[in-house]
PDB file of N, CA, C and O in Angstrom:
ATOM      1  N   MET A   1     138.738  86.200 102.974  1.00  0.00           N
ATOM      2  CA  MET A   1     137.655  86.217 103.931  1.00  0.00           C
ATOM      3  C   MET A   1     136.537  87.129 103.432  1.00  0.00           C
ATOM      4  O   MET A   1     136.752  88.039 102.632  1.00  0.00           O
ATOM      5  N   HIS A   2     135.345  86.851 103.932  1.00  0.00           N
ATOM      6  CA  HIS A   2     134.154  87.643 103.612  1.00  0.00           C
ATOM      7  C   HIS A   2     133.518  88.038 104.938  1.00  0.00           C
ATOM      8  O   HIS A   2     133.317  87.195 105.813  1.00  0.00           O
ATOM      9  N   TYR A   3     133.205  89.314 105.084  1.00  0.00           N
ATOM     10  CA  TYR A   3     132.750  89.838 106.365  1.00  0.00           C
ATOM     11  C   TYR A   3     131.340  90.402 106.280  1.00  0.00           C
ATOM     12  O   TYR A   3     130.969  91.054 105.304  1.00  0.00           O
ATOM     13  N   VAL A   4     130.565  90.137 107.324  1.00  0.00           N
ATOM     14  CA  VAL A   4     129.284  90.787 107.560  1.00  0.00           C
ATOM     15  C   VAL A   4     129.519  91.640 108.800  1.00  0.00           C
ATOM     16  O   VAL A   4     130.058  91.155 109.795  1.00  0.00           O
ATOM     17  N   TYR A   5     129.122  92.902 108.747  1.00  0.00           N
ATOM     18  CA  TYR A   5     129.433  93.798 109.847  1.00  0.00           C
ATOM     19  C   TYR A   5     128.241  94.666 110.208  1.00  0.00           C
ATOM     20  O   TYR A   5     127.309  94.842 109.423  1.00  0.00           O
ATOM     21  N   VAL A   6     128.300  95.206 111.428  1.00  0.00           N
ATOM     22  CA  VAL A   6     127.256  96.089 111.921  1.00  0.00           C
ATOM     23  C   VAL A   6     127.918  97.372 112.401  1.00  0.00           C
ATOM     24  O   VAL A   6     128.852  97.343 113.203  1.00  0.00           O
ATOM     25  N   LEU A   7     127.421  98.497 111.899  1.00  0.00           N
ATOM     26  CA  LEU A   7     127.853  99.817 112.345  1.00  0.00           C
ATOM     27  C   LEU A   7     126.733 100.454 113.148  1.00  0.00           C
ATOM     28  O   LEU A   7     125.558 100.159 112.927  1.00  0.00           O
ATOM     29  N   GLN A   8     127.096 101.330 114.083  1.00  0.00           N
ATOM     30  CA  GLN A   8     126.104 102.082 114.838  1.00  0.00           C
ATOM     31  C   GLN A   8     126.422 103.569 114.724  1.00  0.00           C
ATOM     32  O   GLN A   8     127.582 103.977 114.785  1.00  0.00           O
ATOM     33  N   ASP A   9     125.366 104.375 114.557  1.00  0.00           N
ATOM     34  CA  ASP A   9     125.567 105.817 114.408  1.00  0.00           C
ATOM     35  C   ASP A   9     126.022 106.433 115.730  1.00  0.00           C
ATOM     36  O   ASP A   9     125.844 105.831 116.788  1.00  0.00           O
ATOM     37  N   PRO A  10     126.611 107.632 115.675  1.00  0.00           N
ATOM     38  CA  PRO A  10     127.152 108.259 116.885  1.00  0.00           C
ATOM     39  C   PRO A  10     126.117 108.489 117.983  1.00  0.00           C
ATOM     40  O   PRO A  10     126.467 108.458 119.163  1.00  0.00           O
ATOM     41  N   ARG A  11     124.872 108.714 117.635  1.00  0.00           N
ATOM     42  CA  ARG A  11     123.826 108.925 118.641  1.00  0.00           C
ATOM     43  C   ARG A  11     123.279 107.610 119.185  1.00  0.00           C
ATOM     44  O   ARG A  11     122.535 107.610 120.165  1.00  0.00           O
ATOM     45  N   GLY A  12     123.632 106.507 118.571  1.00  0.00           N
ATOM     46  CA  GLY A  12     123.197 105.198 119.041  1.00  0.00           C
ATOM     47  C   GLY A  12     121.780 104.832 118.657  1.00  0.00           C
ATOM     48  O   GLY A  12     121.206 103.916 119.246  1.00  0.00           O
ATOM     49  N   LYS A  13     121.197 105.519 117.686  1.00  0.00           N
ATOM     50  CA  LYS A  13     119.802 105.262 117.327  1.00  0.00           C
ATOM     51  C   LYS A  13     119.633 104.393 116.089  1.00  0.00           C
ATOM     52  O   LYS A  13     118.576 103.788 115.909  1.00  0.00           O
ATOM     53  N   LYS A  14     120.634 104.315 115.240  1.00  0.00           N
ATOM     54  CA  LYS A  14     120.511 103.570 113.986  1.00  0.00           C
ATOM     55  C   LYS A  14     121.683 102.627 113.818  1.00  0.00           C
ATOM     56  O   LYS A  14     122.766 102.838 114.366  1.00  0.00           O
ATOM     57  N   ILE A  15     121.437 101.570 113.039  1.00  0.00           N
ATOM     58  CA  ILE A  15     122.510 100.655 112.687  1.00  0.00           C
ATOM     59  C   ILE A  15     122.530 100.472 111.174  1.00  0.00           C
ATOM     60  O   ILE A  15     121.559 100.764 110.475  1.00  0.00           O
ATOM     61  N   TYR A  16     123.655  99.985 110.700  1.00  0.00           N
ATOM     62  CA  TYR A  16     123.831  99.658 109.289  1.00  0.00           C
ATOM     63  C   TYR A  16     124.469  98.276 109.233  1.00  0.00           C
ATOM     64  O   TYR A  16     125.470  98.026 109.904  1.00  0.00           O
ATOM     65  N   VAL A  17     123.899  97.383 108.442  1.00  0.00           N
ATOM     66  CA  VAL A  17     124.448  96.047 108.233  1.00  0.00           C
ATOM     67  C   VAL A  17     125.042  96.013 106.832  1.00  0.00           C
ATOM     68  O   VAL A  17     124.388  96.410 105.868  1.00  0.00           O
ATOM     69  N   GLY A  18     126.282  95.539 106.716  1.00  0.00           N
ATOM     70  CA  GLY A  18     126.928  95.502 105.416  1.00  0.00           C
ATOM     71  C   GLY A  18     127.759  94.246 105.217  1.00  0.00           C
ATOM     72  O   GLY A  18     127.862  93.389 106.094  1.00  0.00           O
ATOM     73  N   PHE A  19     128.349  94.170 104.030  1.00  0.00           N
ATOM     74  CA  PHE A  19     129.175  93.038 103.601  1.00  0.00           C
ATOM     75  C   PHE A  19     130.430  93.589 102.941  1.00  0.00           C
ATOM     76  O   PHE A  19     130.382  94.618 102.268  1.00  0.00           O
ATOM     77  N   SER A  20     131.549  92.909 103.133  1.00  0.00           N
ATOM     78  CA  SER A  20     132.788  93.317 102.465  1.00  0.00           C
ATOM     79  C   SER A  20     133.781  92.158 102.441  1.00  0.00           C
ATOM     80  O   SER A  20     133.744  91.277 103.299  1.00  0.00           O
ATOM     81  N   THR A  21     134.661  92.172 101.453  1.00  0.00           N
ATOM     82  CA  THR A  21     135.763  91.218 101.428  1.00  0.00           C
ATOM     83  C   THR A  21     137.024  91.834 102.025  1.00  0.00           C
ATOM     84  O   THR A  21     138.006  91.129 102.256  1.00  0.00           O
ATOM     85  N   ASP A  22     137.005  93.139 102.277  1.00  0.00           N
ATOM     86  CA  ASP A  22     138.128  93.842 102.897  1.00  0.00           C
ATOM     87  C   ASP A  22     137.556  94.786 103.952  1.00  0.00           C
ATOM     88  O   ASP A  22     137.241  95.939 103.658  1.00  0.00           O
ATOM     89  N   LEU A  23     137.427  94.297 105.167  1.00  0.00           N
ATOM     90  CA  LEU A  23     136.744  95.036 106.221  1.00  0.00           C
ATOM     91  C   LEU A  23     137.457  96.341 106.573  1.00  0.00           C
ATOM     92  O   LEU A  23     136.795  97.360 106.768  1.00  0.00           O
ATOM     93  N   ARG A  24     138.755  96.337 106.657  1.00  0.00           N
ATOM     94  CA  ARG A  24     139.484  97.577 106.996  1.00  0.00           C
ATOM     95  C   ARG A  24     139.271  98.653 105.942  1.00  0.00           C
ATOM     96  O   ARG A  24     139.018  99.811 106.274  1.00  0.00           O
ATOM     97  N   ASP A  25     139.371  98.277 104.688  1.00  0.00           N
ATOM     98  CA  ASP A  25     139.147  99.250 103.619  1.00  0.00           C
ATOM     99  C   ASP A  25     137.707  99.748 103.638  1.00  0.00           C
ATOM    100  O   ASP A  25     137.460 100.938 103.439  1.00  0.00           O
ATOM    101  N   ARG A  26     136.766  98.857 103.874  1.00  0.00           N
ATOM    102  CA  ARG A  26     135.356  99.254 103.893  1.00  0.00           C
ATOM    103  C   ARG A  26     135.072 100.212 105.042  1.00  0.00           C
ATOM    104  O   ARG A  26     134.306 101.161 104.873  1.00  0.00           O
ATOM    105  N   MET A  27     135.671  99.985 106.203  1.00  0.00           N
ATOM    106  CA  MET A  27     135.487 100.902 107.328  1.00  0.00           C
ATOM    107  C   MET A  27     136.082 102.275 107.000  1.00  0.00           C
ATOM    108  O   MET A  27     135.500 103.304 107.344  1.00  0.00           O
ATOM    109  N   ARG A  28     137.213 102.286 106.352  1.00  0.00           N
ATOM    110  CA  ARG A  28     137.843 103.544 105.937  1.00  0.00           C
ATOM    111  C   ARG A  28     136.914 104.312 104.994  1.00  0.00           C
ATOM    112  O   ARG A  28     136.744 105.524 105.130  1.00  0.00           O
ATOM    113  N   ARG A  29     136.312 103.593 104.032  1.00  0.00           N
ATOM    114  CA  ARG A  29     135.396 104.247 103.095  1.00  0.00           C
ATOM    115  C   ARG A  29     134.135 104.737 103.792  1.00  0.00           C
ATOM    116  O   ARG A  29     133.624 105.806 103.455  1.00  0.00           O
ATOM    117  N   HIS A  30     133.624 103.981 104.753  1.00  0.00           N
ATOM    118  CA  HIS A  30     132.461 104.454 105.519  1.00  0.00           C
ATOM    119  C   HIS A  30     132.800 105.748 106.255  1.00  0.00           C
ATOM    120  O   HIS A  30     132.021 106.701 106.222  1.00  0.00           O
ATOM    121  N   ARG A  31     133.950 105.788 106.916  1.00  0.00           N
ATOM    122  CA  ARG A  31     134.345 106.974 107.676  1.00  0.00           C
ATOM    123  C   ARG A  31     134.496 108.197 106.782  1.00  0.00           C
ATOM    124  O   ARG A  31     134.224 109.320 107.207  1.00  0.00           O
ATOM    125  N   ASN A  32     134.931 107.979 105.541  1.00  0.00           N
ATOM    126  CA  ASN A  32     135.186 109.093 104.635  1.00  0.00           C
ATOM    127  C   ASN A  32     133.994 109.467 103.766  1.00  0.00           C
ATOM    128  O   ASN A  32     134.091 110.400 102.969  1.00  0.00           O
ATOM    129  N   SER A  33     132.867 108.761 103.898  1.00  0.00           N
ATOM    130  CA  SER A  33     131.743 109.090 103.019  1.00  0.00           C
ATOM    131  C   SER A  33     130.413 109.010 103.749  1.00  0.00           C
ATOM    132  O   SER A  33     130.067 109.916 104.508  1.00  0.00           O
ATOM    133  N   GLU A  34     129.670 107.944 103.529  1.00  0.00           N
ATOM    134  CA  GLU A  34     128.272 107.908 103.938  1.00  0.00           C
ATOM    135  C   GLU A  34     128.008 107.736 105.431  1.00  0.00           C
ATOM    136  O   GLU A  34     126.900 108.030 105.881  1.00  0.00           O
ATOM    137  N   HIS A  35     128.966 107.279 106.205  1.00  0.00           N
ATOM    138  CA  HIS A  35     128.731 107.050 107.633  1.00  0.00           C
ATOM    139  C   HIS A  35     129.863 107.596 108.503  1.00  0.00           C
ATOM    140  O   HIS A  35     130.427 106.847 109.300  1.00  0.00           O
ATOM    141  N   PRO A  36     130.206 108.864 108.376  1.00  0.00           N
ATOM    142  CA  PRO A  36     131.276 109.398 109.236  1.00  0.00           C
ATOM    143  C   PRO A  36     130.832 109.392 110.700  1.00  0.00           C
ATOM    144  O   PRO A  36     129.701 109.765 111.011  1.00  0.00           O
ATOM    145  N   GLY A  37     131.706 108.978 111.573  1.00  0.00           N
ATOM    146  CA  GLY A  37     131.402 108.944 112.995  1.00  0.00           C
ATOM    147  C   GLY A  37     130.740 107.664 113.473  1.00  0.00           C
ATOM    148  O   GLY A  37     130.649 107.431 114.678  1.00  0.00           O
ATOM    149  N   TRP A  38     130.276 106.828 112.549  1.00  0.00           N
ATOM    150  CA  TRP A  38     129.656 105.565 112.946  1.00  0.00           C
ATOM    151  C   TRP A  38     130.759 104.626 113.422  1.00  0.00           C
ATOM    152  O   TRP A  38     131.898 104.716 112.963  1.00  0.00           O
ATOM    153  N   ARG A  39     130.423 103.729 114.339  1.00  0.00           N
ATOM    154  CA  ARG A  39     131.440 102.809 114.867  1.00  0.00           C
ATOM    155  C   ARG A  39     131.083 101.364 114.553  1.00  0.00           C
ATOM    156  O   ARG A  39     129.912 100.987 114.488  1.00  0.00           O
ATOM    157  N   LEU A  40     132.110 100.583 114.364  1.00  0.00           N
ATOM    158  CA  LEU A  40     131.956  99.150 114.136  1.00  0.00           C
ATOM    159  C   LEU A  40     131.662  98.512 115.488  1.00  0.00           C
ATOM    160  O   LEU A  40     132.462  98.626 116.417  1.00  0.00           O
ATOM    161  N   VAL A  41     130.505  97.834 115.603  1.00  0.00           N
ATOM    162  CA  VAL A  41     130.151  97.201 116.872  1.00  0.00           C
ATOM    163  C   VAL A  41     130.179  95.688 116.791  1.00  0.00           C
ATOM    164  O   VAL A  41     130.166  95.010 117.818  1.00  0.00           O
ATOM    165  N   TYR A  42     130.219  95.147 115.563  1.00  0.00           N
ATOM    166  CA  TYR A  42     130.166  93.693 115.435  1.00  0.00           C
ATOM    167  C   TYR A  42     130.565  93.293 114.025  1.00  0.00           C
ATOM    168  O   TYR A  42     130.288  94.012 113.065  1.00  0.00           O
ATOM    169  N   TYR A  43     131.221  92.134 113.903  1.00  0.00           N
ATOM    170  CA  TYR A  43     131.445  91.553 112.579  1.00  0.00           C
ATOM    171  C   TYR A  43     131.570  90.042 112.690  1.00  0.00           C
ATOM    172  O   TYR A  43     131.910  89.504 113.744  1.00  0.00           O
ATOM    173  N   GLU A  44     131.288  89.375 111.587  1.00  0.00           N
ATOM    174  CA  GLU A  44     131.444  87.936 111.456  1.00  0.00           C
ATOM    175  C   GLU A  44     132.284  87.690 110.214  1.00  0.00           C
ATOM    176  O   GLU A  44     132.139  88.401 109.220  1.00  0.00           O
ATOM    177  N   ALA A  45     133.159  86.693 110.256  1.00  0.00           N
ATOM    178  CA  ALA A  45     134.020  86.354 109.124  1.00  0.00           C
ATOM    179  C   ALA A  45     133.631  84.980 108.577  1.00  0.00           C
ATOM    180  O   ALA A  45     133.393  84.041 109.337  1.00  0.00           O
ATOM    181  N   TYR A  46     133.572  84.878 107.252  1.00  0.00           N
ATOM    182  CA  TYR A  46     133.195  83.644 106.574  1.00  0.00           C
ATOM    183  C   TYR A  46     134.224  83.301 105.501  1.00  0.00           C
ATOM    184  O   TYR A  46     134.797  84.195 104.878  1.00  0.00           O
ATOM    185  N   LEU A  47     134.454  82.018 105.287  1.00  0.00           N
ATOM    186  CA  LEU A  47     135.339  81.579 104.219  1.00  0.00           C
ATOM    187  C   LEU A  47     134.640  81.611 102.869  1.00  0.00           C
ATOM    188  O   LEU A  47     135.281  81.855 101.847  1.00  0.00           O
ATOM    189  N   ASP A  48     133.342  81.368 102.852  1.00  0.00           N
ATOM    190  CA  ASP A  48     132.595  81.301 101.592  1.00  0.00           C
ATOM    191  C   ASP A  48     131.666  82.504 101.461  1.00  0.00           C
ATOM    192  O   ASP A  48     130.931  82.835 102.391  1.00  0.00           O
ATOM    193  N   VAL A  49     131.703  83.141 100.322  1.00  0.00           N
ATOM    194  CA  VAL A  49     130.896  84.337 100.080  1.00  0.00           C
ATOM    195  C   VAL A  49     129.406  84.055 100.202  1.00  0.00           C
ATOM    196  O   VAL A  49     128.645  84.924 100.629  1.00  0.00           O
ATOM    197  N   ARG A  50     128.983  82.857  99.833  1.00  0.00           N
ATOM    198  CA  ARG A  50     127.554  82.535  99.901  1.00  0.00           C
ATOM    199  C   ARG A  50     127.051  82.536 101.340  1.00  0.00           C
ATOM    200  O   ARG A  50     125.942  82.994 101.613  1.00  0.00           O
ATOM    201  N   ASP A  51     127.858  82.029 102.249  1.00  0.00           N
ATOM    202  CA  ASP A  51     127.469  82.039 103.657  1.00  0.00           C
ATOM    203  C   ASP A  51     127.376  83.470 104.190  1.00  0.00           C
ATOM    204  O   ASP A  51     126.446  83.807 104.923  1.00  0.00           O
ATOM    205  N   ALA A  52     128.335  84.298 103.819  1.00  0.00           N
ATOM    206  CA  ALA A  52     128.335  85.692 104.278  1.00  0.00           C
ATOM    207  C   ALA A  52     127.134  86.453 103.735  1.00  0.00           C
ATOM    208  O   ALA A  52     126.484  87.191 104.476  1.00  0.00           O
ATOM    209  N   ARG A  53     126.835  86.284 102.457  1.00  0.00           N
ATOM    210  CA  ARG A  53     125.690  86.981 101.857  1.00  0.00           C
ATOM    211  C   ARG A  53     124.376  86.517 102.479  1.00  0.00           C
ATOM    212  O   ARG A  53     123.463  87.317 102.686  1.00  0.00           O
ATOM    213  N   LYS A  54     124.285  85.222 102.774  1.00  0.00           N
ATOM    214  CA  LYS A  54     123.072  84.695 103.404  1.00  0.00           C
ATOM    215  C   LYS A  54     122.878  85.329 104.783  1.00  0.00           C
ATOM    216  O   LYS A  54     121.768  85.722 105.141  1.00  0.00           O
ATOM    217  N   ARG A  55     123.958  85.425 105.547  1.00  0.00           N
ATOM    218  CA  ARG A  55     123.880  86.022 106.881  1.00  0.00           C
ATOM    219  C   ARG A  55     123.528  87.506 106.802  1.00  0.00           C
ATOM    220  O   ARG A  55     122.741  88.001 107.609  1.00  0.00           O
ATOM    221  N   GLU A  56     124.108  88.215 105.836  1.00  0.00           N
ATOM    222  CA  GLU A  56     123.778  89.625 105.649  1.00  0.00           C
ATOM    223  C   GLU A  56     122.278  89.787 105.388  1.00  0.00           C
ATOM    224  O   GLU A  56     121.632  90.654 105.975  1.00  0.00           O
ATOM    225  N   ARG A  57     121.733  88.952 104.509  1.00  0.00           N
ATOM    226  CA  ARG A  57     120.287  89.016 104.215  1.00  0.00           C
ATOM    227  C   ARG A  57     119.457  88.715 105.462  1.00  0.00           C
ATOM    228  O   ARG A  57     118.432  89.355 105.701  1.00  0.00           O
ATOM    229  N   GLN A  58     119.899  87.744 106.253  1.00  0.00           N
ATOM    230  CA  GLN A  58     119.169  87.425 107.485  1.00  0.00           C
ATOM    231  C   GLN A  58     119.093  88.639 108.402  1.00  0.00           C
ATOM    232  O   GLN A  58     118.022  88.979 108.902  1.00  0.00           O
ATOM    233  N   LEU A  59     120.217  89.280 108.616  1.00  0.00           N
ATOM    234  CA  LEU A  59     120.243  90.426 109.519  1.00  0.00           C
ATOM    235  C   LEU A  59     119.459  91.611 108.975  1.00  0.00           C
ATOM    236  O   LEU A  59     118.859  92.362 109.743  1.00  0.00           O
ATOM    237  N   LYS A  60     119.460  91.784 107.666  1.00  0.00           N
ATOM    238  CA  LYS A  60     118.757  92.924 107.072  1.00  0.00           C
ATOM    239  C   LYS A  60     117.257  92.698 106.947  1.00  0.00           C
ATOM    240  O   LYS A  60     116.482  93.647 107.066  1.00  0.00           O
ATOM    241  N   HIS A  61     116.834  91.466 106.711  1.00  0.00           N
ATOM    242  CA  HIS A  61     115.440  91.232 106.335  1.00  0.00           C
ATOM    243  C   HIS A  61     114.631  90.371 107.296  1.00  0.00           C
ATOM    244  O   HIS A  61     113.421  90.227 107.123  1.00  0.00           O
ATOM    245  N   HIS A  62     115.272  89.806 108.292  1.00  0.00           N
ATOM    246  CA  HIS A  62     114.546  88.946 109.230  1.00  0.00           C
ATOM    247  C   HIS A  62     114.715  89.506 110.641  1.00  0.00           C
ATOM    248  O   HIS A  62     115.794  89.433 111.229  1.00  0.00           O
ATOM    249  N   ALA A  63     113.653  90.052 111.157  1.00  0.00           N
ATOM    250  CA  ALA A  63     113.698  90.708 112.463  1.00  0.00           C
ATOM    251  C   ALA A  63     114.213  89.781 113.559  1.00  0.00           C
ATOM    252  O   ALA A  63     114.912  90.229 114.468  1.00  0.00           O
ATOM    253  N   ALA A  64     113.879  88.507 113.485  1.00  0.00           N
ATOM    254  CA  ALA A  64     114.311  87.566 114.524  1.00  0.00           C
ATOM    255  C   ALA A  64     115.829  87.456 114.587  1.00  0.00           C
ATOM    256  O   ALA A  64     116.392  87.338 115.675  1.00  0.00           O
ATOM    257  N   ALA A  65     116.494  87.491 113.451  1.00  0.00           N
ATOM    258  CA  ALA A  65     117.959  87.397 113.426  1.00  0.00           C
ATOM    259  C   ALA A  65     118.584  88.595 114.130  1.00  0.00           C
ATOM    260  O   ALA A  65     119.511  88.436 114.925  1.00  0.00           O
ATOM    261  N   MET A  66     118.080  89.791 113.843  1.00  0.00           N
ATOM    262  CA  MET A  66     118.609  90.992 114.492  1.00  0.00           C
ATOM    263  C   MET A  66     118.244  90.998 115.978  1.00  0.00           C
ATOM    264  O   MET A  66     119.042  91.434 116.808  1.00  0.00           O
ATOM    265  N   TYR A  67     117.067  90.528 116.311  1.00  0.00           N
ATOM    266  CA  TYR A  67     116.640  90.455 117.707  1.00  0.00           C
ATOM    267  C   TYR A  67     117.609  89.577 118.510  1.00  0.00           C
ATOM    268  O   TYR A  67     118.018  89.952 119.609  1.00  0.00           O
ATOM    269  N   HIS A  68     117.971  88.428 117.972  1.00  0.00           N
ATOM    270  CA  HIS A  68     118.891  87.519 118.671  1.00  0.00           C
ATOM    271  C   HIS A  68     120.285  88.129 118.780  1.00  0.00           C
ATOM    272  O   HIS A  68     120.949  87.985 119.806  1.00  0.00           O
ATOM    273  N   LEU A  69     120.724  88.801 117.736  1.00  0.00           N
ATOM    274  CA  LEU A  69     122.025  89.454 117.791  1.00  0.00           C
ATOM    275  C   LEU A  69     122.027  90.554 118.851  1.00  0.00           C
ATOM    276  O   LEU A  69     122.968  90.662 119.637  1.00  0.00           O
ATOM    277  N   LYS A  70     120.978  91.365 118.873  1.00  0.00           N
ATOM    278  CA  LYS A  70     120.870  92.414 119.884  1.00  0.00           C
ATOM    279  C   LYS A  70     120.880  91.826 121.292  1.00  0.00           C
ATOM    280  O   LYS A  70     121.472  92.401 122.205  1.00  0.00           O
ATOM    281  N   GLY A  71     120.224  90.680 121.465  1.00  0.00           N
ATOM    282  CA  GLY A  71     120.200  90.036 122.768  1.00  0.00           C
ATOM    283  C   GLY A  71     121.572  89.575 123.220  1.00  0.00           C
ATOM    284  O   GLY A  71     121.909  89.669 124.401  1.00  0.00           O
ATOM    285  N   ARG A  72     122.364  89.077 122.283  1.00  0.00           N
ATOM    286  CA  ARG A  72     123.723  88.623 122.610  1.00  0.00           C
ATOM    287  C   ARG A  72     124.653  89.795 122.879  1.00  0.00           C
ATOM    288  O   ARG A  72     125.663  89.645 123.567  1.00  0.00           O
ATOM    289  N   MET A  73     124.318  90.955 122.342  1.00  0.00           N
ATOM    290  CA  MET A  73     125.221  92.107 122.420  1.00  0.00           C
ATOM    291  C   MET A  73     124.607  93.291 123.154  1.00  0.00           C
ATOM    292  O   MET A  73     124.963  94.433 122.864  1.00  0.00           O
ATOM    293  N   LYS A  74     123.719  93.061 124.071  1.00  0.00           N
ATOM    294  CA  LYS A  74     122.958  94.157 124.668  1.00  0.00           C
ATOM    295  C   LYS A  74     123.841  95.221 125.312  1.00  0.00           C
ATOM    296  O   LYS A  74     123.413  96.372 125.406  1.00  0.00           O
ATOM    297  N   HIS A  75     125.033  94.897 125.754  1.00  0.00           N
ATOM    298  CA  HIS A  75     125.903  95.885 126.381  1.00  0.00           C
ATOM    299  C   HIS A  75     126.850  96.549 125.378  1.00  0.00           C
ATOM    300  O   HIS A  75     127.532  97.514 125.726  1.00  0.00           O
ATOM    301  N   SER A  76     126.903  96.056 124.162  1.00  0.00           N
ATOM    302  CA  SER A  76     127.798  96.614 123.154  1.00  0.00           C
ATOM    303  C   SER A  76     127.181  97.789 122.401  1.00  0.00           C
ATOM    304  O   SER A  76     127.894  98.653 121.889  1.00  0.00           O
ATOM    305  N   PHE A  77     125.864  97.814 122.339  1.00  0.00           N
ATOM    306  CA  PHE A  77     125.183  98.914 121.656  1.00  0.00           C
ATOM    307  C   PHE A  77     124.937 100.041 122.651  1.00  0.00           C
ATOM    308  O   PHE A  77     124.695  99.796 123.832  1.00  0.00           O
ATOM    309  N   SER A  78     125.001 101.283 122.162  1.00  0.00           N
ATOM    310  CA  SER A  78     124.820 102.452 123.029  1.00  0.00           C
ATOM    311  C   SER A  78     123.395 102.573 123.538  1.00  0.00           C
ATOM    312  O   SER A  78     123.176 102.808 124.726  1.00  0.00           O
ATOM    313  N   ARG A  79     122.408 102.411 122.632  1.00  0.00           N
ATOM    314  CA  ARG A  79     120.985 102.569 122.961  1.00  0.00           C
ATOM    315  C   ARG A  79     120.170 101.690 122.056  1.00  0.00           C
ATOM    316  O   ARG A  79     120.715 100.925 121.260  1.00  0.00           O
ATOM    317  N   ASP A  80     118.847 101.797 122.175  1.00  0.00           N
ATOM    318  CA  ASP A  80     117.975 101.132 121.204  1.00  0.00           C
ATOM    319  C   ASP A  80     118.190 101.770 119.843  1.00  0.00           C
ATOM    320  O   ASP A  80     118.565 102.939 119.757  1.00  0.00           O
ATOM    321  N   PHE A  81     117.963 101.029 118.800  1.00  0.00           N
ATOM    322  CA  PHE A  81     118.239 101.554 117.477  1.00  0.00           C
ATOM    323  C   PHE A  81     117.253 101.027 116.467  1.00  0.00           C
ATOM    324  O   PHE A  81     116.483 100.108 116.746  1.00  0.00           O
ATOM    325  N   GLU A  82     117.285 101.625 115.276  1.00  0.00           N
ATOM    326  CA  GLU A  82     116.499 101.153 114.150  1.00  0.00           C
ATOM    327  C   GLU A  82     117.470 100.800 113.038  1.00  0.00           C
ATOM    328  O   GLU A  82     118.564 101.360 112.964  1.00  0.00           O
ATOM    329  N   SER A  83     117.079  99.884 112.183  1.00  0.00           N
ATOM    330  CA  SER A  83     117.944  99.438 111.104  1.00  0.00           C
ATOM    331  C   SER A  83     117.871 100.397 109.923  1.00  0.00           C
ATOM    332  O   SER A  83     116.792 100.882 109.582  1.00  0.00           O
ATOM    333  N   VAL A  84     119.020 100.674 109.294  1.00  0.00           N
ATOM    334  CA  VAL A  84     119.061 101.543 108.120  1.00  0.00           C
ATOM    335  C   VAL A  84     119.708 100.864 106.918  1.00  0.00           C
ATOM    336  O   VAL A  84     119.814 101.495 105.866  1.00  0.00           O
ATOM    337  N   GLY A  85     120.128  99.660 107.018  1.00  0.00           N
ATOM    338  CA  GLY A  85     120.797  99.073 105.875  1.00  0.00           C
ATOM    339  C   GLY A  85     120.741  97.659 105.880  1.00  0.00           C
ATOM    340  O   GLY A  85     121.267  97.017 104.970  1.00  0.00           O
TER     341      GLY A  85
END
């Protein structure tokens, strides 16, 4: 499987969008390094890496994609946020 995921910082102001083929390991590495305290708020699973990478690019570079995701998940995020990844 190939995963696209969204993390949110502890204060709820920033998000990080990433990609991984091993989501549990990637979350462990985030907790132990660059994003300690950030929480996983969303992920999507894909069978094909090309689909996952395309979705990651959409969320990172196309405001409309993130806007629609935020709309679907308005109660899952702590506060308004800005993108960091």
